[in-house]
N, C-alpha and C positions, 0 to 999 in steps of 0.2 A: 880255288876255294870251294869247300864243301859245306853245305847246310844239311844237317842230318835229316830234317823232315822232307827235303826234296828227294831223298833216297827212296821214298815210297812211289815216286813217279817213274814211268818207263823213260828210256833214254831220250826219245823224241819229244815227250811231254816236258821233261826237265829242260831240254834245250829250248823249247818254245817259251817256257817261263823266263829263262835267263835272257833270251833274245828280246823279250818284251820290256826288259828293264833298261834304265839308263844309269850311268855311273854318276855319283855325286861325291864331292870331297868337302870336308869340313875342317876348320882349324880348331886347335885346342881352345876350349872355352866357348866355342860357338854353339848356339842353341839350334837344334834341328827343327823343333817346333815347341810351342808353348801349350800348356794345359788350356783347353777350351778353344784352341785353334780349329778351323775346319779340318776334318780328317779325310784325306783324299788318296792316300797311298800307303803301301807297305814298304818297309826297308829291310833288306838283307845286309847284314854287317859283313863287310869284306875284311876290314882291319881296324884296329883301334879299340878304344873303350868309351862307353857312354854311360852316363848316370840317368836313371829314371827317377824323377822327383814329383811329389804331389803336394798340394797346399794342405795345411792343417787348420784346425779351428781357430788357433791363436794367431793366424796370419803368417806363420813361418812355413818352411818346407821340410819335407822328410824324404830321405833316400829310400826308395823301394827296391831298386835293383841296380846291378852293374852289368852291362852287356859287353860282349866281346865278339871276335870273329866267329861266324857260324850261327850267331843268334839272329832273331828277327823281331821286329816291332812294328806296330801300326796295323795289325791284321784286321781289326774291327772295321777299318775303312773299306774292306772288300765285301762286306755284307750288304747286299741290296736291301734287305729288310730293315737295315739300320736307318733308312731315310737319309737325313743330312747329319751324319755323326760328327762329333767333335772329339778332339784328343782328350784322353782321360788323365794324361800326365805330361809333364815337361821332360823332354829328352835333350841333354846337353853333352857335349864332347869333353871327356877327361883328357884326351890327347888328340893328335891328328887322326881323323876318321875317314874311311871310305865306305860307302854303301852302294848297293844296287837298289834303285827305286822302282817299284811296280805300281803304276797308277791304277786306280780302281777301274777306270774305263778300259784299260788294256787287259785287266784281269777278266772282266766280263766278256770281252771278245775272245780271250783264250778259252773260257769255259764253253763257248759255242762251238769252237773248233776241236777242243780236247776236253770232253766231259769229265775225264778223270781228274782234271785240275781242281774241280769243285771239291772232290774228295780230299785233295791235299789241304785245302783250306779247313775242312772239317777236322782233319787230323791235327792241324796247327792249333785250332781253337781248343780241341780236346786236351792237347798238351798244356796249353795255357791254364785251363781249368784245373788240371792235375797239379801244376806248379803252385797255383794259388791255394788249393786245398791243403797241400803239404805245408805251405807257409803258415796258414791259419792253425793247422794242427800243431806245428812246432811252437807257435806263439802261446798256445793254450796249454800244452802238456809237456814241453821239453824245457828243462831247467836252463837258466840264462847261460851258465858256463858252457854247457854243451852247444847251445845255439851259437855262441861266440866261436867255439872250436870249429863247428861246421861251416860257419860263414867264412872264417879265415881260410879253411881248406878250399872252399869253393872259389874264393877270390884269388888264392894262390894259383889255382889251376888256370884262371882267366889271365893272370899276369905272368905265368911261367914263360920265360924266354930262354931257358936252358942254363942260365947263370945262377949261382948260389951265393948268398941267400936270395930267394925270390922276394922282390919288393912289392908290397901292396900299398900304393900311394893314396891311402885314405886316412883322414883324421879320426881320432877316437870318437868325436861327435858324430861323424858320418857312419862309423861302424855301429854306434849305439842306435842310430836310426834304423840301420839295416837289420839289426837283430831284435828291435823292439824293446830296448833297455834304456837306462839312463847313462850318461857319460861316466859318473862316479862308479856305478856298479860294473860297467864294462871295463873301466880302468883297473878295478880290483882283479877281475879275471885276467886281464893282460899282465898285471904285475906278477901274478902267480906263474904265468907262462914264462915270463922273463926270468924269474927265480929258478925255474927248471930248465932254462936254456932252450926252450922250445921256440920262442920268438925274441926278437929285439925290437926296441922302439926308437924311432927317430922323429924328427919334426915332420908331422903330417904323413907319417908312413909307419907300416909294420913290416918287419923283416922276418920271413919264415926261415928259421935256423934249422929246425929239425922236423921235416915233413912227416917222417915215419911216426914220430911221437904224436904229432897233431892228428894223423890218421887214427891212431889208437884212441885218443881222447874223443874224437868226433864219433867214433863207433860206440863209445860208452863201455 
């Protein structure tokens, strides 16, 4: 398994990071951690898909992200200056998941032996800031239909298993959360895509029928 941001480390440093992790397996529907839980470790996703959700002002939850193999989460737990951090979101398994868990204490020991590992965390945090900045920019300036197109394309890549059509097993309500829209408005965008044979709709899923057309729409 390859994690892109580990590529910035030399071979021995990368091996040291992976050697310091322990494997964890989670069942479909299992919660890895809840929002406001103590934050003590970073997870490297080996396989499976996870939903990142946050609480909203009305007491419900909103889907912020979907993670898949090669992604990481929980990086704030590795910051010494964070004091006693808590989890900023709930992460739950959408299917069977395996991760490699790097405890904060193990990370600090790694930094003493391999100083470059601290730079890896900086790169990881910088990547997270870029992702959040892009998300805010899209919510503010990109029309909803294009946000839906981009989200479907991103999710299709996460769920691509080589078979066609690619099945994205998210409800329209979850997709609306993901793009910052309402379910009725997102449904209108999806119905136009259905009419153009770009996607199909099933119960709790979207089928990507024409990835090339979706690429063109997402590019604008």
